[in-house]
C-alpha positions in Angstrom: -51.8 -18.5 -5.0 -48.6 -19.0 -7.0 -47.2 -15.9 -5.3 -47.9 -17.4 -1.9 -46.1 -20.6 -2.9 -43.2 -18.5 -4.3 -42.9 -16.5 -1.1 -42.8 -19.7 1.0 -40.3 -21.3 -1.3 -38.0 -18.3 -1.3 -38.1 -18.2 2.5 -37.2 -22.0 2.8 -34.3 -21.6 0.4 -33.0 -18.4 2.1 -33.2 -19.7 5.6 -31.7 -23.1 4.7 -28.7 -21.2 3.4 -28.6 -19.2 6.7 -28.8 -22.4 8.7 -26.0 -23.9 6.6 -23.8 -20.8 7.4 -24.5 -21.1 11.1 -23.6 -24.8 11.0 -20.4 -24.0 9.2 -19.5 -21.4 11.8 -20.1 -23.8 14.7 -18.1 -26.6 13.0 -15.1 -24.2 12.5 -15.3 -22.4 15.8 -11.8 -23.7 16.7 -10.4 -23.6 13.2 -7.4 -21.2 13.0 -7.9 -18.4 10.4 -11.6 -19.1 9.9 -13.8 -16.0 9.7 -17.4 -16.0 10.8 -19.9 -16.2 7.9 -23.3 -14.6 7.5 -25.9 -14.9 4.8 -27.4 -11.7 3.6 -31.2 -12.1 3.1 -33.0 -9.2 1.4 -36.6 -8.5 0.4 -37.7 -9.4 -3.1 -40.0 -6.7 -4.4 -42.6 -7.4 -7.1 -44.4 -4.2 -8.2 -47.4 -3.5 -10.3 -45.9 -0.2 -11.4 -43.0 0.4 -13.7 -41.4 2.5 -11.0 -40.3 0.5 -8.0 -40.0 3.7 -6.0 -43.8 4.0 -6.1 -44.2 1.9 -2.9 -48.0 2.1 -3.0 -48.0 -0.2 -6.0 -45.3 -2.6 -4.7 -46.1 -5.9 -3.0 -43.8 -8.3 -1.1 -42.4 -11.0 -3.4 -40.4 -13.2 -0.9 -36.8 -13.3 0.1 -33.5 -13.2 -1.8 -30.1 -14.5 -0.8 -27.7 -11.6 -1.1 -24.7 -14.0 -0.8 -22.3 -15.3 1.8 -20.5 -12.5 3.6 -17.5 -12.7 5.9 -17.7 -10.6 9.1 -14.4 -8.7 8.7 -12.7 -5.4 9.5 -9.9 -4.5 7.1 -8.6 -1.7 9.4 -8.2 -4.0 12.4 -6.7 -6.6 10.2 -4.1 -4.1 8.9 -3.2 -3.1 12.4 -2.9 -6.8 13.4 -0.5 -7.3 10.5 1.6 -4.4 11.7 1.7 -5.6 15.2 2.6 -9.1 14.0 5.6 -7.6 12.1 6.8 -5.7 15.2 6.4 -8.8 17.4 8.3 -11.0 14.9 11.2 -8.6 14.9 11.3 -8.3 18.7 11.1 -12.0 19.4 13.8 -12.9 16.8 16.2 -10.3 18.3 15.6 -11.3 21.8 16.0 -15.0 21.1 19.4 -14.7 19.5 20.6 -11.9 21.8 20.0 -14.2 24.7 21.8 -17.0 22.9 24.9 -14.7 22.4 24.6 -13.5 26.0 25.0 -17.2 27.1 28.1 -17.4 24.8 29.6 -14.3 26.5 29.9 -16.3 29.7 30.8 -14.1 32.7 30.2 -16.7 35.4 32.7 -18.1 37.8 34.1 -20.2 35.0 33.8 -17.5 32.3 36.4 -15.7 30.4 36.8 -12.8 32.8 37.6 -15.1 35.7 40.0 -17.1 33.5 42.0 -14.0 32.5 42.1 -12.8 36.1 43.4 -16.2 37.2 46.5 -15.7 35.0 47.5 -12.5 36.9 46.7 -14.1 40.2 48.9 -17.1 39.4 51.8 -14.9 38.3 51.6 -13.0 41.5 51.7 -16.3 43.4 54.7 -17.3 41.3 56.6 -14.2 42.4 56.6 -15.6 46.0 58.6 -18.7 44.9 59.9 -18.7 41.3 61.5 -22.1 41.8 58.3 -23.9 42.6 57.2 -26.2 39.9 53.7 -26.2 41.4 53.5 -22.4 41.1 54.8 -22.5 37.5 52.3 -25.2 36.7 49.5 -23.1 38.1 50.5 -20.2 35.8 50.7 -22.5 32.8 47.3 -24.0 33.6 45.8 -20.6 34.0 47.2 -19.5 30.6 45.9 -22.6 28.9 42.5 -22.3 30.5 42.3 -18.7 29.4 43.1 -19.7 25.8 40.6 -22.5 25.9 37.9 -20.1 27.2 38.7 -17.7 24.4 38.2 -20.6 22.0 35.0 -21.7 23.6 33.5 -18.2 23.7 34.5 -17.6 20.0 33.0 -20.9 19.0 29.7 -20.2 20.8 29.4 -16.8 19.2 30.2 -18.3 15.8 27.5 -21.0 16.4 25.0 -18.2 17.3 25.9 -16.4 14.1 25.5 -19.6 12.1 22.1 -20.2 13.9 20.9 -16.7 12.9 21.9 -17.3 9.3 20.1 -20.6 9.2 17.0 -19.1 10.8 17.1 -16.3 8.2 17.4 -18.8 5.3 14.5 -20.9 6.6 12.4 -17.8 7.1 13.2 -16.6 3.6 12.4 -20.0 2.1 9.0 -20.0 3.9 8.3 -16.4 2.9 9.0 -17.1 -0.8 6.6 -20.1 -0.7 3.9 -17.9 1.0 4.3 -15.2 -1.6 3.7 -17.8 -4.3 0.7 -19.2 -2.5 -0.8 -15.7 -2.1 -0.4 -15.2 -5.9 -2.4 -18.4 -6.5 -5.1 -17.2 -4.1 -5.2 -13.9 -6.1 -5.8 -15.9 -9.2 -8.6 -17.9 -7.5 -10.2 -14.7 -6.2 -10.3 -13.2 -9.7 -12.2 -16.3 -10.9 -14.5 -16.9 -7.9 -17.9 -15.3 -7.8 -18.3 -12.9 -5.0 -20.7 -13.8 -2.3 -20.1 -17.5 -2.6 -18.7 -19.9 0.0 -15.7 -20.6 -2.3 -14.9 -16.8 -2.4 -15.1 -16.5 1.4 -12.8 -19.5 1.8 -10.2 -17.9 -0.5 -10.4 -14.7 1.5 -9.7 -16.7 4.7 -6.6 -18.2 3.0 -5.5 -14.7 1.8 -5.7 -13.3 5.3 -3.9 -16.3 6.8 -1.0 -15.9 4.3 -0.9 -12.2 4.8 -0.5 -12.8 8.6 2.4 -15.2 8.0 4.0 -12.9 5.5 3.7 -9.9 7.9 5.3 -11.9 10.7 8.3 -12.6 8.5 8.7 -9.1 7.0 6.9 -5.8 7.2 4.6 -5.1 4.3 2.1 -2.6 3.0 -1.1 -4.3 1.7 -3.7 -2.9 -0.7 -6.8 -4.9 -1.3 -8.7 -4.8 -4.6 -12.5 -4.7 -4.7 -12.7 -8.5 -5.4 -10.3 -9.2 -2.5 -7.0 -9.7 -4.4 -4.0 -8.5 -2.4 -1.2 -6.2 -3.7 1.8 -6.5 -1.4 4.7 -4.2 -1.2 7.7 -4.1 1.2 7.0 -1.6 4.0 9.2 1.5 3.4 9.9 0.5 -0.2 7.2 1.7 -2.6 9.3 0.3 -5.5 9.6 -3.2 -4.1 6.5 -5.2 -5.0 6.3 -8.7 -3.4 3.0 -9.8 -4.9 1.3 -8.0 -7.8 -2.4 -8.4 -7.8 -2.5 -8.1 -11.6 0.2 -10.7 -12.4 1.1 -14.2 -11.2 4.8 -13.4 -10.9 6.1 -12.8 -7.3 9.3 -11.4 -5.8 12.0 -13.7 -4.7 14.0 -12.9 -1.6 17.5 -14.1 -0.9 20.0 -14.0 2.0 23.6 -12.9 1.6 26.0 -13.8 4.4 29.4 -12.1 4.9 32.4 -14.0 6.3 32.0 -12.2 9.7 28.3 -13.2 10.0 26.7 -10.0 8.8 23.5 -10.7 6.9 21.8 -8.7 4.2 18.7 -9.3 2.0 18.0 -8.9 -1.7 14.8 -8.9 -3.6 14.4 -9.8 -7.3 11.8 -11.2 -9.6 9.2 -8.6 -10.3 11.8 -5.8 -10.2 15.6 -5.8 -10.8 17.7 -7.2 -8.0 17.8 -4.7 -5.1 19.3 -4.7 -1.6 16.6 -4.3 1.0 16.6 -3.5 4.8 13.2 -4.5 6.2 11.9 -2.2 8.9 10.0 -4.9 10.8 9.3 -8.7 10.8 11.4 -11.7 11.8 13.9 -11.1 9.0 14.4 -7.5 10.2 15.2 -8.8 13.7 17.6 -11.5 12.3 19.5 -9.1 10.1 19.8 -6.7 13.0 21.0 -9.3 15.5 23.4 -10.7 13.0 25.1 -7.3 12.9 25.2 -7.3 16.7 26.7 -10.7 17.0 29.3 -9.9 14.3 30.2 -6.8 16.4 30.6 -9.0 19.5 32.8 -11.4 17.6 35.0 -8.6 16.4 35.2 -7.2 20.0 36.1 -10.6 21.4 38.9 -11.0 18.8 40.2 -7.6 19.8 40.2 -8.6 23.5 42.0 -11.9 22.5 44.6 -9.8 20.6 45.1 -7.5 23.6 45.4 -10.3 26.1 47.7 -12.4 23.9 50.0 -9.3 23.2 50.1 -8.5 26.9 51.1 -12.0 27.9 53.6 -12.4 25.1 55.2 -8.9 25.7 55.4 -9.7 29.4 57.1 -13.1 29.0 59.4 -11.8 26.3 60.6 -9.0 28.6 62.0 -11.4 31.1 64.4 -14.3 31.4 63.2 -17.9 31.7 64.5 -20.5 34.2 67.1 -21.7 31.7 68.6 -18.2 31.5 67.4 -17.7 28.0 65.4 -14.6 26.8 61.7 -15.0 27.2 59.5 -16.0 24.2 55.9 -15.8 23.2 53.5 -18.1 25.2 50.6 -17.6 22.8 50.2 -18.0 19.1 47.3 -17.1 16.8 46.1 -14.5 19.3 44.6 -12.3 16.6 41.4 -14.4 16.8 39.6 -16.0 19.8 39.1 -19.1 17.7 42.8 -19.7 16.9 44.5 -18.7 20.2 46.8 -21.5 21.3 49.7 -22.1 23.8 53.1 -22.4 22.2 54.6 -24.6 24.9 53.9 -26.6 28.0 57.5 -26.4 29.2 57.4 -24.9 32.7 60.9 -23.5 32.4 59.8 -21.2 29.6 57.9 -18.9 32.0 60.0 -15.8 32.4 59.8 -15.0 36.1 63.2 -13.3 36.3 63.7 -9.7 35.0 66.6 -8.8 32.7 68.3 -6.9 35.6 68.7 -10.2 37.5 65.9 -9.9 40.0 64.5 -13.5 40.3 60.9 -12.5 40.6 61.1 -9.1 38.9 59.2 -10.0 35.8 56.6 -12.1 37.6 55.8 -9.0 39.7 55.7 -6.8 36.6 52.6 -8.5 35.1 50.2 -6.9 37.6 51.1 -3.5 36.2 49.5 -4.6 32.9 46.0 -4.6 34.5 45.1 -1.1 33.3 41.6 0.3 32.6 42.1 -0.2 28.9 43.5 -3.7 29.2 41.8 -7.0 28.1 39.9 -7.6 31.4 38.4 -4.1 31.4 37.4 -4.4 27.8 35.7 -7.8 28.5 33.7 -6.3 31.4 32.6 -3.4 29.2 31.6 -5.8 26.4 29.5 -8.0 28.8 27.9 -4.9 30.3 27.0 -3.4 27.0 25.5 -6.6 25.7 23.5 -7.0 28.9 22.0 -3.6 28.3 21.1 -4.5 24.7 19.4 -7.7 25.9 17.4 -5.8 28.6 16.3 -3.3 25.9 15.3 -6.2 23.6 13.3 -7.8 26.4 11.3 -4.6 26.9 10.8 -4.2 23.1 9.7 -7.8 22.7 7.3 -7.6 25.7 5.7 -4.4 24.4 5.3 -5.7 20.8 3.9 -9.0 22.1 1.3 -7.2 24.1 0.5 -5.0 21.2 0.1 -8.0 18.9 -2.2 -9.8 21.4 -4.4 -6.8 21.7 -4.6 -6.4 17.9 -5.4 -10.1 17.3 -8.0 -10.0 20.1 -9.6 -7.0 18.4 -9.8 -8.9 15.1 -11.1 -12.0 16.9 -13.9 -10.0 18.5 -15.1 -9.2 15.0 -14.3 -12.4 13.1 -14.4 -15.0 15.9 -17.2 -17.5 16.6 -19.4 -17.0 19.7 -21.3 -20.2 20.2 -24.0 -18.5 22.3 -24.6 -16.1 19.5 -24.6 -18.9 16.9 -27.1 -20.9 19.1 -29.4 -17.9 19.2 -29.1 -17.4 15.4 -29.8 -21.1 14.9 -33.1 -20.9 16.8 -34.1 -17.8 14.9 -33.4 -19.3 11.5 -35.0 -22.6 12.4 -38.2 -20.7 13.4 -38.0 -18.7 10.2 -37.5 -21.8 8.2 -40.5 -23.5 9.9 -42.6 -20.3 9.2 -41.7 -20.4 5.5 -42.5 -24.1 5.4 -45.9 -23.3 7.0 -46.6 -20.7 4.3 -46.1 -23.4 1.7 -48.4 -25.8 3.7 -51.1 -23.2 4.0 -50.9 -22.3 0.3 -51.2 -26.0 -0.6 -54.2 -26.4 1.7 -55.9 -23.4 0.3 -55.2 -24.6 -3.2 -56.7 -28.0 -2.4 -59.8 -26.3 -0.9 -60.2 -24.2 -4.0 -59.8 -27.2 -6.3 -62.4 -29.0 -4.2 -65.0 -26.4 -5.1 -64.9 -27.5 -8.7 -65.5 -31.2 -8.1 
């Protein structure tokens, strides 16, 4: 009789735990990072023989709770982390490449048109070198070209500063996530496996690993108790989180004067320069180099254009009869390029041999395939190709990430229809176990009644 009561009691306890797990699943169906829970219920064997394998002498002893288990697939999770890293890299590159593409304005009011306007205005001046209107048009075109160089250089510098800021914010967040993961490792070492607390810590671990992977590519090794050992992908000697120790790596961003970014890792190991293969930081470092290259190319174009204009004007004679002088200063940088004068008479339309419009006509000969205009067109075209490639990369990596996360969700996600079916099954099992206790009590009462 006591065995019957024990069997019923064990069933009530086991199925109450199962119902609790189902309720928790339903309550967290929309909770990000939550992984479906199940309760393992096993048979409790009570045998009359010393050998449990001798089944003929074994009798059923009720149910045991094997613990709370997370429905999880480590292989799919690892692939999801990899895809998140690739997507993070692609999205970061595309965002800032498009920003710099906007800076390299090649529209009707862009730099290419402004430079062309100078040559067009000079050619118009050659038709009437004494016209103040024509001279003013040349001066205005020169000034607008300089202003557009300044604007383009400023926008590229702002894009470079934005990349650096994004990198610092990402690194700060990453360092915090590494510390949080280390604390989760400590909690996993202390928590009993199979408990709800242990399952919750594993959810936190996987959520942090997902965020870390988005920021930087990592290789993850999981211990038997769930602790995570994290190393930088491609760097077996760079440990970010050591599962055996509380200390974590500390990442930092170094910024060069031209906008180039680089990363260093210190803390667990000695300080070492790193080049992540994937993740948002990888994309930011990569695009910082691209933007720095564009800034350098723009400065070279500014130098070429400034030298062309200064050489042209210096080769002629101005309206006062004086030798021509430079019209631009600070032309070695797009940011510092300025006009030296607003005096219309300083435009040298006359050639040194006395032809009134000789020098004005000579400027068009400077429009060669290796001149500033051609270099600008090549720069814009090259950057457009890079942006198109980045769009394709970002699209492919995003699709890959969505597929990987969907595969994980198919395993770990909550299907309310399935949970409803489980709820009915466990409710019936719970009622059945309660019925066993009720029958055992009634039998016991009948037996006790025989002795009255």
